[in-house]
C-alpha positions in Angstrom: -14.3 22.5 -18.6 -14.9 22.8 -14.8 -18.4 21.5 -15.2 -17.2 18.6 -17.2 -14.5 17.7 -14.6 -17.1 17.9 -11.9 -19.4 15.6 -13.9 -16.6 13.1 -14.5 -15.7 13.0 -10.8 -19.4 12.5 -10.0 -19.6 9.7 -12.6 -16.8 7.7 -11.1 -17.9 8.6 -7.6 -14.5 9.8 -6.7 -15.3 9.9 -3.0 -15.7 6.1 -3.0 -11.9 5.9 -3.4 -12.1 5.9 0.4 -13.1 2.3 0.3 -9.8 0.8 -0.9 -7.2 3.6 -0.3 -7.1 3.2 3.5 -6.4 -0.5 3.2 -3.5 0.2 0.7 -2.1 2.7 3.1 -2.5 0.4 6.1 -0.5 -2.3 4.2 2.1 0.4 3.3 2.4 1.4 6.9 3.3 -2.2 7.8 5.7 -2.5 4.9 7.5 0.6 5.9 7.6 -0.5 9.5 9.2 -3.8 8.5 11.7 -2.3 6.0 15.1 -1.1 7.0 14.9 2.0 4.8 11.5 3.0 6.3 9.2 5.6 4.9 9.7 7.6 1.7 7.5 10.3 0.3 8.1 9.0 -3.3 6.5 5.7 -2.3 3.6 7.3 -0.6 2.9 9.5 -3.6 3.2 6.6 -5.9 0.7 4.5 -3.9 -1.9 7.3 -3.7 -1.4 8.2 -7.4 -1.7 4.6 -8.6 -4.7 3.9 -6.4 -6.6 7.0 -7.7 -5.7 6.4 -11.3 -6.5 2.7 -11.4 -9.8 3.1 -9.6 -10.8 6.0 -11.8 -9.9 4.1 -15.0 -11.8 1.0 -13.8 -14.9 3.0 -12.7 -15.1 5.0 -16.0 -14.7 1.8 -18.0 -17.5 0.3 -15.9 -19.8 3.2 -16.8 -19.0 2.7 -20.5 -19.6 -1.0 -20.4 -22.9 -0.6 -18.5 -24.2 2.5 -20.3 -27.0 0.6 -22.2 -28.0 -1.3 -19.1 -28.0 1.8 -17.0 -30.3 3.5 -19.5 -32.8 0.7 -19.1 -32.7 0.6 -15.3 -35.0 3.3 -13.7 -32.6 3.5 -10.7 -29.6 4.3 -12.9 -31.1 6.1 -16.0 -30.1 9.5 -14.6 -26.4 8.6 -14.6 -24.1 10.8 -16.6 -23.8 8.7 -19.8 -27.4 7.6 -20.2 -28.7 11.1 -19.4 -26.3 12.7 -21.9 -24.5 14.8 -19.4 -21.2 13.2 -20.7 -20.4 11.8 -24.1 -18.9 8.3 -24.6 -15.9 10.0 -26.3 -15.2 12.1 -23.3 -15.4 9.1 -21.0 -13.2 7.0 -23.2 -10.6 9.8 -23.3 -10.7 10.0 -19.5 -10.4 6.2 -19.2 -7.4 6.0 -21.5 -5.7 8.9 -19.8 -6.1 7.4 -16.3 -4.9 4.0 -17.6 -1.8 5.4 -19.2 -1.2 7.5 -16.1 -1.5 4.5 -13.9 1.1 2.5 -15.9 3.4 5.5 -15.9 3.0 6.0 -12.2 4.2 2.5 -11.4 7.6 3.5 -12.6 7.9 5.9 -9.6 8.7 2.8 -7.5 11.7 2.0 -9.7 13.0 5.4 -8.8 12.5 4.7 -5.1 13.8 1.1 -5.2 15.6 0.3 -8.5 15.8 -3.4 -7.6 12.0 -3.7 -7.4 10.5 -3.8 -11.0 7.4 -5.7 -10.0 5.0 -2.7 -9.9 5.8 -1.9 -13.6 5.7 -5.6 -14.6 2.2 -6.1 -13.0 0.6 -2.8 -13.9 -1.1 -3.9 -17.1 -2.3 -7.3 -15.7 -3.7 -5.5 -12.7 -5.5 -3.0 -14.8 -7.0 -5.6 -17.1 -8.2 -7.6 -14.1 -10.0 -4.7 -12.3 -11.5 -3.5 -15.6 -12.7 -7.1 -16.4 -15.1 -6.9 -13.5 -17.3 -4.7 -15.7 -18.3 -7.8 -17.7 -18.5 -10.3 -14.9 -22.3 -10.0 -14.2 -23.0 -11.0 -17.8 -21.7 -14.6 -17.2 -21.4 -15.3 -13.4 -23.2 -14.7 -10.2 -19.8 -14.5 -8.5 -19.2 -11.0 -9.9 -19.4 -9.6 -6.4 -16.4 -11.7 -5.5 -14.5 -10.6 -8.6 -15.0 -7.0 -7.3 -13.7 -8.1 -3.9 -10.6 -9.7 -5.5 -10.0 -6.5 -7.4 -10.0 -4.4 -4.2 -7.9 -7.1 -2.6 -5.1 -6.0 -4.9 -5.0 -2.6 -3.1 -3.1 -3.8 0.1 -1.2 -6.5 -1.8 0.0 -4.1 -4.5 1.0 -1.4 -2.0 3.1 -4.0 -0.1 4.8 -5.3 -3.4 5.5 -1.7 -4.4 7.5 -1.2 -1.1 8.8 -4.7 -0.2 8.7 -6.6 -3.5 7.7 -10.2 -3.5 8.9 -10.9 0.0 6.9 -11.7 3.2 3.5 -11.6 1.5 1.6 -13.3 4.3 0.4 -10.1 5.9 -0.8 -8.3 2.8 -2.5 -11.5 1.5 -4.5 -12.0 4.7 -5.4 -8.3 4.9 -6.3 -8.5 1.2 -8.6 -11.5 1.9 -10.4 -9.5 4.6 -10.9 -6.7 2.0 -12.2 -9.2 -0.6 -14.9 -10.6 1.7 -15.8 -7.2 3.0 -16.3 -5.8 -0.5 -18.1 -8.8 -1.8 -20.5 -8.6 1.2 -21.4 -4.9 0.8 -21.6 -5.3 -3.0 -24.2 -8.0 -2.6 -26.2 -5.7 -0.3 -26.0 -2.9 -2.8 -27.0 -5.3 -5.7 -30.3 -6.1 -3.8 -31.7 -2.9 -5.2 -31.5 -4.3 -8.8 -32.6 -7.9 -8.2 -35.7 -7.7 -10.3 -34.0 -5.7 -13.1 -31.1 -8.2 -13.2 -33.6 -11.1 -13.6 -35.4 -9.4 -16.4 -32.2 -8.4 -18.2 -30.6 -11.8 -17.9 -27.8 -10.5 -15.7 -26.3 -12.7 -13.0 -26.0 -11.5 -9.4 -26.4 -13.1 -6.0 -29.7 -11.3 -5.3 -31.1 -12.3 -8.7 -30.2 -15.9 -8.1 -30.9 -16.4 -4.4 -33.5 -13.7 -3.7 -32.9 -10.7 -1.4 -33.3 -12.7 1.8 -30.7 -15.3 0.6 -28.4 -12.6 -0.6 -28.4 -10.8 2.7 -27.6 -14.0 4.5 -24.6 -14.6 2.1 -23.5 -11.0 2.7 -23.5 -11.6 6.4 -21.4 -14.8 5.9 -19.0 -12.7 3.9 -18.6 -10.2 6.7 -18.1 -12.9 9.2 -15.4 -14.2 7.0 -13.9 -10.7 6.9 -13.8 -10.6 10.7 -12.1 -14.1 10.7 -9.5 -12.8 8.3 -8.8 -9.8 10.4 -8.3 -12.1 13.4 -5.8 -14.2 11.4 -4.2 -10.9 10.3 -3.6 -10.1 14.0 -1.9 -13.5 14.4 0.2 -13.1 11.3 1.2 -9.6 12.2 1.4 -10.2 16.0 4.9 -8.7 16.4 3.4 -5.4 15.4 -0.3 -5.5 16.4 -1.7 -5.6 20.0 -4.6 -4.5 22.2 -5.4 -1.3 20.2 -5.9 -3.4 17.1 -8.1 -5.9 18.9 -10.3 -3.1 20.3 -10.6 -1.7 16.8 -11.6 -5.1 15.6 -14.4 -5.1 18.1 -15.6 -1.7 16.7 -15.5 -3.1 13.2 -17.7 -6.0 14.2 -20.2 -3.5 15.8 -20.2 -1.4 12.6 -20.9 -4.5 10.4 -23.7 -5.4 12.7 -25.2 -1.9 12.2 -24.8 -2.3 8.5 -26.9 -5.4 8.4 -29.4 -3.9 10.8 -30.0 -1.1 8.4 -31.3 -3.3 5.6 -33.8 -6.2 5.4 -35.6 -8.1 2.7 -38.6 -5.9 3.1 -36.8 -2.5 3.5 -33.9 -1.5 1.2 -34.4 2.3 1.7 -31.2 2.6 3.8 -28.9 0.6 1.4 -27.0 3.7 0.4 -26.5 4.7 4.1 -25.2 1.2 4.9 -23.1 1.0 1.7 -21.3 4.3 1.9 -21.3 5.8 5.4 -20.7 2.7 7.5 -18.1 1.2 5.1 -16.1 4.5 4.9 -16.0 4.5 8.7 -14.8 0.9 8.7 -12.0 1.5 6.1 -10.7 4.8 7.5 -11.1 3.5 11.1 -9.0 0.5 10.5 -6.2 2.6 8.9 -6.2 4.9 12.0 -6.2 1.9 14.4 -3.2 0.3 12.6 -1.4 3.6 12.5 -1.9 4.2 16.2 -0.9 0.6 17.1 2.4 0.9 15.1 3.1 4.4 16.4 2.7 3.3 20.0 
């Protein structure tokens, strides 16, 4: 059982939860800061639980949807389903358990704020949207932006869970920054499979534009992210100041490093750019916003 749990966590890349969770928590910090009642442990627990369960369900469903493709791709043939380390039945059971757990967890927010039913109302549509990404590459090259919009829901949903459908400007702008950030690094990651996608009839930006064109579009996405973070400073200017702006400069430097690590002729450091740099960006922005609000 312990081995199976370890394999499931490896399959869904549980550590990659660090991409979206810090942005949800950053949005929650602002929501608590602007709410008369302030912070509650129940809301924090609900946000963390919902984020982990929703991502786990979506990632496991993605592995099920892509199992045949992964088996035919030399880069992914060793993953848990194609290699037989996990059975489809076990992954389906895990997916359904996480999905039901996510929907149930949204009712925690009703206990915290009985007048805010929106998390429960939106739980199923949100889950369907983030799982729908798994099929996007079969019919559109904009699949990377679908993934970006799926992760955009992290800060937006955290805000709605705490504040309801009020004052949505801040989480929307922060969410747009997340959407462009995710789309940009997903395009970089997809460069590894450009040839396979073409042969398999899959649609992706690298398959359509070539690796050089894809990297240019990824750079434009990350410039758009920085633009959104600047707008976020303006929208949240009563709460953000010089610390946030200094942090924004650090994010720009990290994005520059990310694009320096990869080139059309050298994709050997894609995983380093994809995971290490982006985790520093997401966790770093959370710490910066927390420090700014604390001071």
